[in-house]
N, C-alpha and C positions, 0 to 999 in steps of 0.2 A: 650508552646514554645519548650519544649524538643522534642516533637513529630515532630515539624517542622524542628528541627535541626538534626533529625535522618538521618543516611546515607541512600543512595538510595538502598543499598542491605539489609537493616534491614526492612523487610516487613513481614506482616502476611502470614501464609501459604496459605490462600485463594487467595492472590495476586499472589503467585508463581504458584498455580494451574491454575489460569486463564491465566497467562503469558505463561505457557507451552502450553496450548491449542492454544493460540494466535500464538506462534511460528509455530505450526503445520499448523494452518490455513494459515499463510503467506507463508509457504512452498509451498502451492498449486499454488502460483503465478508463481514461477520459476521452479516448478517441471517438467513441460512439455518442458522446453527449450532444454535440451540436447537430448530429444527424438523426437523433431519435425521432423527432417529428417527421422527418423525411422518410425514414424507414417505415414508420407507421402508415404513412400515406402510400408509399410505394408498394408495400406488401399487404395493404388493406387490413391493418391490425389495430387493436386498441392500445392505448398507452400501457396498460397493465401487461398485455401480451408482449409488447416490445421490451418492457422492463425485465422480462425473463432472460434477456441478453446478459444482464448483470448477474441474475440469480444462478443460471447454469454455469457461468464462468467462475463465480466465486464458490459455489457449492463444490464443484469438482476441484478447484484450487485448494479448498479447505481439506477435503478428504485426502487428496493427493499428498498433502504435507506430511501425512503419516507414513508415507513410503519413500519420501525423498532421501532420508538418511539411510534407509535400507539399501536403496539403489546406489547412492554415491559411495557408501562404504564398501561396495563390491566392485564397482567399475571405475571409481575415482572421480574427483570433482570435475576435471576438464571434460571427460566423456559425458558426465551427467549434464553439464551446461550445454554441450553440443546436442545431446538428445532432446533437451527441453527446447532449444532454439529451433531444431528441425521440426518438432511438432507444431510450434507456433507458426513457422513459415507455411507448413502444409495446411493447417486449419484456418489461418487468416486468409490464405488464398481461396480456400474452399468457401469461406464465408462470403466472399465477394461474388460467388456464383449462385448464391441461394435464390430459389424461386418462391419459397414460402417462409413465413416467420418461424415455423417449426424447424426447417432446415438450418436457418441462421442460428437459432438457439442451440441446436445440436452441435454445429461447428464451433460455436463459442465455448461449449463444454470441452471439446478437444483442445481448443486454444488454452483453456484454463489448466488442463493437465500439463501441457508444455510449460506454461508460465510458472506453475508450482515447482517443477523440477529445476527450472532456471533460477527463479528468484531466491528460493531457499538456499541453493548451492552458491549463488553469486555472493550472498552476504558472507558465507563462510570463507569463500575464496578471497574476497576483498580484505576481510579481517586477517586472514593468514598471510597475505602478500603485501599489505600496505605497510609503509613506514610511519612511525609516530604512535603506535599502540592501538588498542581496540577502540578507544573512545574516538580518536580521529577517523579511524576506518568506518565506524558506524555513522559518523557525521557525513563522511563522503558518500556512503551508501544512501543516506537520507537525502543528500543533495541530488543524487541521481533520481531518487523517487520524486522529489519536488520538481525537478526539471522535466522529467518525463510526464508527470501529471499536468504541468503547465503547458507543455508543447502539444500534448495529445489533443486537446480541444482545438488548438490552432490548425494542426494538421488535418483533423477531422473536418473543420470548417472549410479550409482551403480546397481540399480534395472533394469534400462532400457537396460543395456548392455546384461542382461539375456533375457529379453522380454519386449517389449514396454508396455505391459499391467501391468507389475509388479508394477510400481510406483503408479498406481491408487489403487491397492489392498493394497499397503504399507501405503498410506495416510489414507485409510479407517481404517486400523488397529491402526495407531497412534492416529487418531481422537477418536477411541473407548476408548483408554487409557485416553485421555483428558476428555471424557465424564464421565468416572468413577471418575477421580480426581475432577471434578466440583461437581458431585453428593455427594461425601464424604467429601470434604474439604471446599466448599463454603456454608456458611449459607444462608438461604433464604433471599433474598433482599426485603425490603419493597417496596410496590407500591408507586409511586409518589402521592402527595396530589391531584394534578390536572392531569387528563388524557390528553395526547397529541392528538390533532385533526389531521386528515390526511393532512389537508392543512397547518399545522403550519410550516413545513420545507420550503415550497415555500414562505410563508409570511415572514419568517425570512430572506430570500434573498433580501428583500426590503431594508435591512440595508446596507448602502454604504460600510462599512468596510467588511462585510461578503461577499457581492457580488463581491467586488474587489478581495478578497482572493480566492474565488471560481473560478472565470473566469480566473484569472492569473494561478491558479493551473490546470485548464482544459488544457491550452496550454502547461504547463510544463509536465503534464502527457502524452500528445501526444508525446512529445520529449522523455520522459522516456521510453514509450512502443515501440517507434521506435527502441531503442537500444535492448530492451528485446525480442521483437517478431521477428524482421527481422534478427538480427545478426547470429543466429544459422545456417541460410541457406547459409551464405557467408563465414563462417569460414573454411569450408572444413575439419572438424575434426570428430573424433569418438565421441560417447556419452561421453566418459571419458574426451576427450579434451574440448568439449563444457562445460561440468560440471565444469572442473577445472577453465576455464576462468570466468564463472559466479560465481563460489565460490569466486575467488579473487575480483570480482566486488562487491559481497554481503558483504564481509568483509569490504571493503571500505565504503559501505553504512552504516553498523553498527557502525564502528568507528567514521565516520563523524557525524552520528546522535547523538551518546551518548556523545562524547567528543568534537568534532569540533564545532558543532552548538552552544552549550551553551557558549563556550569560545569566539567565534566570536560575539555572541549576546551581551555579556557584553562589548565588545570593540567597536563595530560598530552600534549596534542596529539591530532589526529584518529586517527592510525595506532595509537597505544597504546590509545586508547579502543576501537577496533575489536577489537584483540587481547583486551582485557579482557572486552568484552561477548560476543564469540563464545565465549570460554572459559566465561563464566558461563552462557550459554544451554546449552552442552553439559552442564555439571554439573547444571543444573535438569532437563534432559531425562532424564538418568540417574536423577535423583531421582524423576521420574514413573514410570519403568520399574520402580523398586524399591518403590513405595509402594502402599498401599491407597487407598480412596476419599478419606479425609480428607487424606492426604499429597498425592494427585494434585491435589486442589482447591488446596491451598496452593502447590504448585510451579507449577501452571498460571498462577495469578494472578501469582506472582513472575516468570514468564517475560516478562511485559509490560515489566519494567524493561530487560533487555538488548535486547529488541526495539525499545523506544522509543529507546534510545541509537543502535542501528544504523540505524533509519529516518532519523533526522535526519542522521547523519554520512555515510551512504552517499549520500543525496540531495545534500548540500553538496559531497561529493567529486566526484560526477558533474558537477555544475554548474561546479566551479572548476578541476578538474585538467586538463581538456582545452582545447586551443586552438580547438576547433570552436565554432560558435554554440551558445548554451545549449539552444535547442529541439532542435537536431540531436544534441548530446551526450546530452540527456535521452532522446531517442527510442532511440538505440543502446543506452544503458544499460538502459532499461526493457524493451527487446526481450529482452535476455539474462536479466535478473534475474527477469522474470515467468515465464520458462520453469520456474524452480524452483517457482513457485506452481501451474503447470499440471501438472507431473510428480508432485509430492509426494502430493496427495490420493488419487489412485487407487493409486499404488504402495504407499504405507504402509498404506492400508486393506486392500488385498489381502494384504499381508504379515501384518497383524493377524489377518485371517480364517484364514490358513493356518498361522501359526506362533505366535500368541499375542499378547496385548495389549502386552507389553513391547517386542517387536521393533521396532515403528515408532519408538519413542523412542531406542533404541540407534542406529538408522539416522540419525535426526535429529542425535544427538550426534556421530556419525561425520562427517556433512556439515559440522558446525561445525568439526571438526578439519581437514577438507579445506580449508575456507575460510581457516583460520589458516595452513595450509601455503602456500597460494597467496599470501596476504598477506605472509608472511615471505620467500618466495622472490623476490617482485617488489616488495618494499617500497621499493626505490630509485626506482621510478616514481612514488611518492607523496610524495617528499621535499618537494615544494613545498607540500603541504597544511599541514604543520606550520609552514612559514614564514609562511603566511597566518594561522595561529592565533596565532603570536607577535605579529604586527601587531595582531590583534584584542585582545590582552591590554592593549596600551598606548594604542590609539586606536580610534575608531569606524571602521566599514567605509568604505573610500575611495569617492569618487564613481564610480570605474571599475567597482565591483562592482554599482552600482545598476541 
């Protein structure tokens, strides 16, 4: 019981090593945001062509999620983390050498493969090694996500102001540091007793609760990446300005993930918080569509609040609602939800080019409403989540969750 009652910051060094590498991995999501206009200019590409940097990255990430469990159950969690990190190091460095937008898009796809192997396994490793139970481990993981997302635009701006290639080389260097930390500080992780089959993540989606969570998250992620991928093109700012806006956004993501989401869950329950945060994100996207530059900056930063709520609660739901092993449930969930991240950047940027800057945000708001409709129609599949939340209100996470 004492371990369960440990503070969230009292973690083994192996957890902090993995969390550091996770921060750098998540930096890769927002890293290119401040330099998207510079990349478009430097490689003589249109905004929709440059948006394929997100599409290739997340499409490969989504598909690769289906094999992460198959790989890790055969070579172990530590080796899978190192394989993922090695791929990111190689492809991030290659991205910095790109001579055409096609090459850059291709190298980002390879980066996405490494990111999938690392990110999916990192969550399982942190949950397995962290003290305080699964709930605190997931919050720690989401804190790494929020910190990485907030630092990514800053690093991208600082290095990208010098040269748009520099952020890619910088990421490769930081990932190399993470690689050394994992090698030296994380003990070899035992292989699971049963090997994961390639089809297990898809079969896991037959569970009503997991499929509801996954497909609601798909539409949420479409809205999320509408903000992330299209906004840099309409801000009319330098790399520093765009980086500052998305740093503020990322700070909101991190604070809402770590502090806001657990507080609201204890009072409202997971499902009600998802309704609330999806509705708030829809309202903020309409606000962006109707605003000038100053209003856009404010609404984009505020979007980090519902995104932070959603990131934590969707992740917890995917890990808790299904009877499948956590790595399998996580793989199936991430396969579906990252499709939203793959589809949104190109679609909304193309819509913005053809029909005006406001249209992508109306589409993003509509996706939030579709997510709310799915959640409402299938809410009975998520009834067990709020039973878990009630237990968390009165007692610490049970050993079964660890």
